[in-house]
C-alpha positions in Angstrom: 11.6 28.0 -0.5 9.4 27.4 2.6 10.0 23.6 2.6 13.8 24.3 2.8 13.3 26.3 6.0 11.2 23.6 7.5 13.6 20.9 6.5 16.6 22.8 7.9 14.7 23.0 11.2 13.9 19.3 11.1 17.6 18.4 10.5 19.1 20.7 13.1 21.3 17.7 14.1 22.2 16.9 10.5 25.8 16.4 11.3 24.8 13.3 13.2 23.3 12.0 9.9 25.9 13.2 7.4 29.2 12.7 9.2 28.6 9.9 11.7 28.7 7.4 8.8 29.7 8.2 5.2 27.2 5.6 3.8 24.3 8.1 3.6 26.4 10.8 2.0 27.8 8.5 -0.6 24.4 7.1 -1.4 22.8 10.5 -1.7 25.7 12.0 -3.7 25.6 9.1 -6.2 21.8 9.3 -6.5 21.7 13.1 -6.8 24.5 13.0 -9.3 22.4 10.7 -11.4 19.4 13.0 -11.1 21.6 16.0 -12.1 23.1 14.0 -15.0 19.7 12.9 -16.4 17.8 16.0 -15.3 16.8 17.0 -18.8 15.1 13.6 -19.3 13.6 13.4 -15.9 12.6 17.0 -15.3 11.8 20.0 -17.6 14.6 22.5 -17.7 12.2 25.3 -16.6 11.8 23.6 -13.2 15.6 23.7 -12.6 15.8 27.4 -13.5 12.5 28.7 -12.2 12.8 31.8 -10.2 16.5 32.1 -11.0 17.3 29.0 -8.9 20.2 26.9 -10.3 20.3 23.2 -10.7 22.8 22.9 -7.9 20.5 24.7 -5.4 17.6 22.4 -6.5 19.9 19.4 -5.8 20.7 20.8 -2.4 16.9 21.2 -1.7 16.3 17.6 -2.6 19.2 16.6 -0.3 17.6 18.6 2.6 14.2 17.1 1.9 15.6 13.6 2.1 17.3 14.4 5.4 14.1 15.9 6.6 12.2 12.6 5.9 14.9 10.7 7.7 14.6 12.9 10.7 10.8 12.7 10.6 11.0 8.9 10.6 13.3 8.8 13.5 11.2 11.4 15.4 8.1 9.2 14.8 10.0 6.1 16.1 11.1 8.0 19.2 7.6 9.4 19.9 6.1 5.9 19.5 8.7 4.5 21.9 8.3 7.0 24.6 4.6 7.8 24.0 1.6 5.9 25.3 0.2 4.7 22.0 2.3 3.8 19.0 -0.8 3.6 16.8 -1.5 7.2 17.5 2.0 8.2 16.4 1.5 6.1 13.2 -1.8 7.9 12.5 -0.2 11.3 13.1 2.8 10.4 10.9 0.5 9.5 8.0 -1.4 12.8 8.6 1.9 14.8 8.4 3.0 13.1 5.2 -0.4 13.7 3.6 -0.5 17.4 4.5 3.1 17.9 3.3 2.4 16.1 0.1 -0.7 18.3 -0.4 1.2 21.5 -0.1 3.9 20.2 -2.4 1.3 19.3 -5.1 -0.2 22.7 -4.8 3.0 24.4 -5.9 2.8 26.0 -9.3 5.6 23.8 -10.6 3.8 20.6 -9.6 0.8 20.8 -11.8 -0.4 22.1 -15.2 -3.4 24.2 -16.2 -5.7 25.7 -13.6 -4.7 26.0 -9.9 -5.0 22.8 -7.9 -7.4 23.3 -5.1 -6.8 22.2 -1.5 -9.4 19.5 -1.6 -8.0 18.0 -4.8 -4.5 18.2 -3.4 -5.4 16.5 -0.2 -7.4 13.8 -2.2 -4.4 13.1 -4.4 -1.9 13.1 -1.6 -4.1 10.8 0.5 -4.7 8.5 -2.4 -0.9 8.2 -3.0 0.1 7.9 0.7 -2.6 5.4 1.4 -1.5 3.5 -1.8 -5.1 3.6 -3.2 -5.0 5.0 -6.8 -8.2 6.9 -7.0 -7.6 10.2 -8.9 -9.5 13.4 -9.4 -6.7 14.7 -11.7 -4.9 12.8 -14.5 -1.5 11.9 -13.1 0.3 11.9 -16.4 -1.5 14.9 -17.9 -2.4 17.3 -15.1 0.8 17.0 -13.1 4.3 18.0 -14.1 7.3 15.7 -13.7 7.9 17.3 -10.3 4.3 16.6 -9.2 4.5 13.0 -10.5 7.7 12.5 -8.5 6.0 13.9 -5.3 3.2 11.3 -5.9 5.8 8.6 -6.4 7.6 9.4 -3.2 4.3 9.5 -1.3 3.5 6.0 -2.7 6.9 4.6 -1.6 6.5 6.2 1.9 3.0 5.0 2.2 3.9 1.5 1.1 6.9 1.2 3.5 5.7 3.5 6.2 7.6 6.5 7.6 8.8 4.6 10.7 10.3 1.8 8.6 11.9 4.4 6.5 13.4 6.1 9.6 14.5 2.8 11.1 16.2 1.8 7.8 18.4 4.9 7.8 19.1 4.6 11.5 20.4 1.1 11.0 22.3 2.3 7.8 24.0 4.9 9.9 25.1 2.4 12.5 22.6 3.6 15.2 20.9 0.5 16.6 17.3 0.7 17.8 16.8 1.0 21.5 14.6 -1.5 23.3 11.7 0.9 23.5 11.9 1.6 19.8 12.1 -2.1 19.0 9.0 -2.7 21.1 7.2 0.1 19.4 8.1 -1.2 16.0 7.1 -4.7 17.1 3.6 -3.5 17.8 3.3 -1.7 14.5 4.9 -4.4 12.4 3.1 -7.3 14.2 6.5 -8.9 14.9 6.7 -11.2 17.9 10.4 -10.8 18.8 11.8 -7.3 19.4 15.4 -8.5 18.8 14.5 -9.3 15.2 13.2 -5.9 14.4 16.4 -4.7 12.9 16.8 -7.7 10.6 13.1 -7.5 9.6 13.5 -3.8 8.7 16.5 -4.5 6.6 14.8 -7.4 4.9 11.7 -5.3 4.1 13.7 -2.5 2.5 16.0 -4.8 0.5 13.1 -6.9 -0.8 11.1 -3.8 -1.7 13.9 -2.1 -3.6 15.1 -5.3 -5.2 11.7 -6.3 -6.6 11.0 -2.8 -7.7 14.3 -2.7 -9.6 13.6 -6.0 -11.2 10.1 -4.8 -12.2 11.6 -1.6 -13.6 14.0 -3.5 -15.8 11.3 -5.9 -17.0 8.9 -3.1 -17.9 11.5 -1.0 -19.8 10.6 -2.6 -23.2 6.9 -2.1 -22.5 6.9 1.5 -23.6 7.3 2.9 -27.1 10.9 3.5 -28.2 10.1 7.0 -29.4 9.7 8.2 -25.8 13.4 8.0 -25.3 15.5 6.3 -22.7 14.9 8.8 -19.9 11.1 8.8 -20.1 11.0 5.0 -20.6 13.1 4.5 -17.5 11.0 6.9 -15.5 7.7 5.3 -16.6 9.2 1.9 -15.7 10.2 3.1 -12.3 6.9 4.7 -11.6 4.8 1.7 -12.5 7.2 -0.7 -10.8 6.8 1.1 -7.5 3.1 1.6 -8.0 2.6 -2.1 -8.7 4.6 -3.5 -5.8 3.0 -1.0 -3.4 -0.4 -1.9 -4.8 -1.0 1.8 -5.4 -2.6 1.6 -8.9 -1.4 5.0 -10.0 -0.6 5.2 -13.7 0.9 7.8 -16.1 -1.8 6.9 -18.7 -5.2 8.5 -18.5 -6.9 5.1 -19.1 -4.5 3.1 -16.9 -3.3 0.0 -18.8 -6.1 -0.3 -21.3 -3.7 0.4 -24.2 -1.3 -2.3 -22.9 -3.8 -5.1 -22.4 -2.1 -7.1 -25.1 1.5 -6.6 -23.9 3.1 -9.5 -22.1 4.8 -7.3 -19.4 1.3 -6.4 -18.1 0.7 -10.0 -17.0 4.3 -11.4 -16.5 5.7 -8.4 -14.7 2.9 -6.3 -13.1 0.8 -9.2 -11.9 3.7 -10.9 -10.0 4.7 -7.6 -8.5 1.1 -7.0 -7.3 0.8 -10.5 -5.8 4.1 -10.3 -4.1 3.4 -6.9 -2.6 0.0 -8.2 -1.4 1.4 -11.3 0.3 3.0 -9.4 3.1 6.6 -9.1 4.4 6.2 -11.9 7.0 5.3 -14.4 4.3 8.1 -13.2 2.0 10.6 -13.5 4.9 9.4 -17.0 5.7 9.7 -18.1 2.0 13.2 -16.5 1.8 14.3 -18.3 5.0 13.1 -21.7 3.6 14.9 -21.1 0.2 18.1 -20.0 2.0 18.2 -23.1 4.2 17.5 -25.4 1.3 19.8 -24.0 -1.3 22.6 -22.3 0.7 25.9 -24.2 0.7 26.8 -22.8 4.1 25.1 -24.9 6.8 25.3 -23.4 10.2 25.8 -25.9 13.0 23.5 -25.7 16.0 24.9 -24.6 19.3 25.8 -27.3 21.9 22.7 -28.7 23.5 20.4 -27.3 20.8 18.6 -29.1 18.0 18.6 -28.0 14.4 15.2 -26.6 13.8 14.3 -27.0 10.1 12.9 -24.0 8.3 9.2 -24.5 7.5 6.1 -22.6 6.5 4.5 -20.9 9.4 0.7 -21.2 10.0 0.4 -17.6 8.9 2.2 -18.2 5.6 0.1 -21.3 4.9 -3.2 -19.5 5.4 -2.0 -16.5 3.4 -0.8 -18.6 0.4 -3.8 -21.0 0.3 -6.3 -18.1 0.7 -4.5 -16.0 -1.9 -4.4 -18.8 -4.4 -8.1 -19.7 -3.8 -9.2 -16.1 -4.2 -7.3 -15.7 -7.5 -8.8 -18.8 -8.9 -12.2 -18.0 -7.6 -12.1 -14.5 -9.0 -10.9 -15.7 -12.4 -13.6 -18.3 -12.8 -16.4 -16.0 -11.8 -15.2 -13.2 -14.1 -15.1 -15.7 -17.0 -18.6 -17.1 -16.3 -20.2 -13.7 -15.7 -18.7 -11.9 -18.7 -19.3 -14.8 -21.1 -22.9 -15.0 -20.0 -23.6 -11.5 -21.0 -26.0 -10.8 -23.9 -23.2 -9.3 -26.0 -21.1 -12.4 -25.6 -18.3 -11.1 -23.3 -18.4 -7.5 -24.3 -17.0 -8.1 -27.7 -13.8 -9.7 -26.5 -12.3 -12.8 -27.9 -12.0 -15.9 -25.7 -8.2 -15.3 -25.3 -8.6 -11.6 -24.5 -11.4 -12.3 -22.1 -9.3 -14.9 -20.3 -6.4 -12.4 -19.9 -8.7 -9.7 -18.6 -10.3 -12.1 -16.1 -6.8 -13.0 -14.8 -5.8 -9.4 -14.5 -9.1 -8.4 -12.8 -8.8 -11.2 -10.3 -5.2 -10.0 -9.4 -5.8 -6.2 -9.5 -9.0 -6.3 -7.5 -7.0 -7.3 -4.4 -6.0 -3.7 -3.8 -3.8 -3.0 -6.9 -6.2 -0.7 -8.8 -4.8 -1.0 -12.3 -7.3 -1.9 -15.1 -6.9 -3.3 -18.6 -10.7 -2.9 -19.4 -13.2 -0.1 -18.6 -14.6 -0.9 -15.2 -17.9 0.9 -16.0 -18.4 -1.5 -18.9 -18.4 -4.6 -16.7 -21.6 -6.4 -15.9 -23.3 -5.9 -12.5 -22.3 -9.4 -11.4 -18.6 -8.7 -12.2 -18.8 -5.5 -10.2 -20.2 -7.4 -7.2 -17.3 -9.9 -7.5 -14.9 -7.0 -7.6 -16.5 -5.5 -4.4 -16.1 -8.8 -2.6 -12.4 -9.1 -3.6 -11.7 -5.5 -2.7 -13.2 -6.0 0.7 -11.1 -9.1 1.4 -8.0 -7.3 0.1 -4.4 -8.5 0.6 -2.5 -10.0 3.6 -1.4 -8.5 6.9 1.8 -6.4 7.1 1.6 -5.9 3.3 1.1 -2.9 1.1 -2.5 -4.0 0.5 -5.8 -3.0 2.3 -9.1 -4.7 3.0 -10.0 -6.9 5.9 -7.0 -9.1 4.9 -6.8 -12.7 3.8 -6.1 -14.1 7.2 -9.2 -12.4 8.7 -11.3 -13.8 5.9 -9.8 -17.3 6.3 -10.2 -17.4 10.1 -13.9 -16.4 9.8 -14.5 -19.1 7.2 -12.7 -21.7 9.5 -14.8 -20.5 12.4 -18.0 -21.0 10.5 -16.8 -24.4 9.4 -16.0 -25.4 13.0 -19.4 -24.2 14.1 -21.1 -26.3 11.5 -19.0 -29.3 12.6 -19.8 -28.5 16.3 -16.2 -28.2 17.2 -15.3 -26.3 20.3 -11.9 -25.1 18.9 -11.1 -23.7 15.5 -8.3 -25.6 13.7 -6.1 -24.8 10.7 -3.4 -27.1 9.4 -3.4 -29.1 12.6 -3.0 -26.0 14.7 -5.5 -24.3 17.1 -6.5 -20.7 16.6 -6.9 -18.7 19.9 -10.3 -17.5 20.9 -8.9 -13.9 21.4 -7.9 -13.9 17.7 -11.4 -15.0 16.6 -12.8 -12.1 18.7 -10.5 -9.7 16.9 -11.5 -11.1 13.5 -15.2 -10.7 14.3 -14.7 -7.2 15.6 -12.7 -6.2 12.5 -15.3 -7.6 10.0 -18.1 -5.9 11.9 -16.3 -2.6 12.0 -15.4 -2.9 8.3 -19.0 -3.7 7.4 -20.3 -0.7 9.4 -17.8 1.7 7.8 -18.7 0.4 4.3 -22.4 1.0 5.0 -21.9 4.4 6.7 -19.6 5.8 4.0 -21.9 4.6 1.2 -24.8 6.2 3.0 -22.9 9.5 3.2 -22.1 9.3 -0.6 -25.8 8.8 -1.3 -26.4 12.1 0.5 -23.5 14.1 -1.1 -24.0 12.7 -4.6 -27.8 12.6 -4.7 -27.9 14.9 -7.7 -25.3 13.0 -9.8 -27.7 10.3 -11.0 -25.4 7.5 -9.9 -27.0 4.2 -8.8 -26.3 2.5 -5.5 -24.0 -0.2 -7.0 -21.6 2.4 -8.4 -21.5 4.3 -5.1 -21.0 1.1 -3.1 -18.2 0.1 -5.6 -16.5 3.5 -5.1 -16.6 3.2 -1.3 -15.3 -0.4 -1.3 -12.5 0.7 -3.6 -11.5 3.6 -1.3 -11.9 1.6 2.0 -10.0 -1.3 0.5 -7.3 1.1 -0.9 -7.8 -0.4 -4.3 -8.3 2.5 -6.8 -10.7 1.0 -9.3 -13.6 3.2 -10.2 -16.7 3.2 -12.4 -16.2 6.8 -13.2 -17.7 8.3 -10.0 -14.4 9.7 -8.7 -14.0 12.4 -11.3 -17.6 13.6 -10.8 -17.5 13.7 -7.0 -18.6 16.9 -5.2 -16.2 18.5 -2.7 -18.2 16.8 0.2 -18.0 13.4 -1.6 -14.2 13.8 -2.0 -13.8 14.3 1.7 -15.9 11.2 2.4 -13.5 9.3 0.1 -10.5 10.9 1.8 -11.7 9.5 5.1 -12.4 6.1 3.5 -8.9 5.9 2.1 -7.2 7.0 5.3 -9.2 4.6 7.5 -8.7 1.8 5.0 -4.9 2.2 5.0 -4.5 2.4 8.8 -7.2 -0.3 9.4 -10.3 -0.1 11.5 -8.7 -2.0 14.4 -5.6 0.3 14.5 -7.9 3.4 14.5 -10.0 1.8 17.3 -6.8 1.0 19.2 -5.6 4.6 18.8 -8.9 6.0 20.1 -9.3 3.6 23.1 -5.6 3.1 24.1 -6.1 4.5 27.6 -9.2 2.4 28.3 -8.2 -0.1 31.1 -9.4 -3.7 30.8 -12.0 -4.9 33.3 -10.8 -7.1 36.1 -14.1 -8.6 37.0 -16.7 -10.8 35.4 -20.5 -10.9 35.8 -22.5 -14.1 36.1 -23.2 -15.9 32.8 -26.7 -16.4 31.3 -27.5 -18.2 28.0 -28.9 -16.4 25.0 -30.8 -17.6 22.0 -29.2 -16.8 18.6 -29.9 -17.7 15.0 
């Protein structure tokens, strides 16, 4: 196969990966042995024997593909370390993953029915890699188990990032990151200390896989018993990864509408979505506090040093307070708006309406699952969803949007202006002026992109009969990497699909990252003109 040749070229130094440390070989062999053992449950037998290719050769191809991903991750790190702009390498790595996923989805064994066109393949691959969840083809019905697995791998890579994936295997193989690589990863991961990059990468991977494993175990009883153990395990794994990565992909055509009365929908999926949207710095901070408080092993400070107690950082406080406020705010507004409808809440009982309001408030923050038909919501509820989708999750998380910290800093800036304060304060800490300028720039860029992409959709979809609110909802969902839709996605023209592809790509990378990649070589000015007052407001 063509991807085997490409992968062999990528792993020309595969001995360094497979023999330097036996950990990777053991891990891959155990995992691939499990795939081979349960292949009849996970994959159709026709896929293993297609073209006269045996199961052993398929396993070897998967093995080479994994090594190729490892190599691509390490190449991306090296390019970011020795290049001039790490954000450009990040942008390029996402582009490579999207194109690779598109070609894999276009293979005959990846989809059912009619041939998958290039635009639909790129749309699906972009939606998965950018953990959005908008679909033009039914994931469970139009894609085979191979295609669904490709989508799942793209979701995991998009949630973690190819550089973190490469750094994880580099550390696993006993190859420490160089100083240049640590500095490049620091810029990408927003970490202050380069020396902590290795520990942060290990923490991110361990937390991700651990929470996804817990979610998989918790969702196993959610599916009908007649599906069998293999399919129930696969569906649990798929939805656990999709939930934590805030992707919103589901193997059901109507998402989770059929499971709106199942307790796992609210007790398993919702916590996974919230934890994935909090961001790894907050999870690391919370873990450090719990470890220091409940660990029996107390490390003594070095001579001459004081014992610094573990505490919530300013970042964690703002994220947790803003996240909680937005969840409560969204829940209350959904309840009021849906109960005030002329049909009395769309025919739902008070309990069902309460549960759907809770889920909508959670999923609107870039998760993309739905337990009710979005097109059936009131116009007010759609506006609330647009607001929540634009705010999104938290920095350094799997979520999109302008981020909770950006929203909170702007609210605090407005409050400080109303109180005529010269400095913006939060939890008895001062917020730097440079950060406020970045926040204002990000919100302005995000608003302009939202307006421009909606304008383009009104041009490409002028014959579809869709109103402005539905088109604005679609763009907000794509730009916020959410995945909720009022039904516009499946009816998009080819031009409209490419508009949404751009929206999802920019939304995942972030407007500021894209701006930094385009203007990296611009030198800052070293002079200042005389000041003159302006009249505003």
